[in-house]
N, C-alpha and C positions, 0 to 999 in steps of 0.2 A: 189267809196268808200262811205261807209255809216256807221253810228253808229246805232245799233239797241238796243232799250230799250223797253222791254215788260212792260205792266202795272204790278205793284207789286201784286203778288198773294201769298197766303199762300203756303209756300214750304212744300213738303212732309216730311215725317219723316226725321229728321236731323241725318244722319248716321255719324259715325266717319270719314269715307273717305270723305264725302261731306264737313264736317267741316275743314278737312285738306286742301282740295282744296280751300275753301273760304278763309281760313287763308292765304294761299299762294298768292291769288289774292290781298287780302286786305293789305298784307305786302309789296306790291310793288307799285310804282308810275310810272313805265316805260311802261305800256301797254304791258304786256307779251303775248307771243303766248301760245297756248295750250302745246306745247312741253316744253317751259320754265317752265310752271306750273307743268307739269309731272315731270320734272327733280327735281324741288324743293320738291314736295311731295314724290317722290321716295327716295330722300335723307333722309327723315324722316321715311318712312315706305317702305322698298323695296319689300313688298308683294303687293303693289297697282299697278294695271296694267294701261297701257295707256288708254285702253278702259274705265276703271272706272273713270279716271281723265277726259277724254273727255266727257263722258256722264254727269258727274256732272257739268262740266263747262257749257254745253248746258242747263242743267236743271236750274242752277243758273241764267243764262242769260234769259231763257224763263220766269222765275218767277220774273224777275226784281230786283234780289238781286245784280247782277253785270250787266254791259253792254258789248256789243261787238263793236269793231271798225273794219270795213272791209276795208282792204287796198289791193292793188294789190298783189295777190298770197298768202295772209295769213290773217287770222282773229286774232285780238288781243283782249285782255280782259281788262276791265277798272273797277276799284273799285268804281269809282264815278258814281252815278245814276242820278245826277242832270243834267238839260239841259245845256250842254256846247259843244263847238266846239273843233276840233282837228286840228293840223298841222302835216303833214307827210313830212319827208325829201325824196325827189325823188332820192337821191343818195344812202343813207344807209338804208332807211326804218324806221328810228326812228320816234316815234309818241309822241307828247306832247300835253298837254291840252292848249287850247286857251282861254284866259280870256275874253271871250265875253259872255254876258248874253243871255239867250234864248229870241228870239224876236217873240212873238206870232203874231205880225202884218204880218210877212212873211207867216204864215199859212193862215191868212185871205186873203191876196193878192193872194196866190196860189189857194185857193178855189174859189175866185171870177173870176179868169182868166181861170179856167179849169173845173168848175162845179164838181170837186172832193170834197168829204167830207174829208178834211185834218185833220189828227189826230196829226201829229207832223212833224218835219223836222230835218235834220242833216246838218251840214256844216263841210266839211273837206277841209282845205287849203293845198296846196302843195307848197313846196319850198325847199331850201337848208338849213340844220341846220348849226349852227356856226362851229362845228367841221369839217364838209365837206367843208364849205366855206373857211376855213384856208388852206385846202389841194389843192385848185384850184388856 
């Protein structure tokens, strides 16, 4: 599992569809899937196709306007672009932000031990969310 954040770049022409997709991501704090965003955008404008939503999500992520959180079987999207970690429930797949600040010392340690030029890192914790823990 990983979080991908591209360096912020100027985005291409801001189309109405792209703005609807961005608004849908920024309006949520639950790390939605592309399908979640498609359903939200489609409810606003039923002429927008899945392909348009998916392409715009990828463009927004590539340009650093939003980030992706890769979990087993699905990519989720995050409105936050600051360096932060995530926790994933291994039972239901819920994703939450982890309030840990980005630690650049880890980048330096990884570079020193691998000879890689480390640009950044991501941390995804796995565990059981409170709702699933109650059911067990």
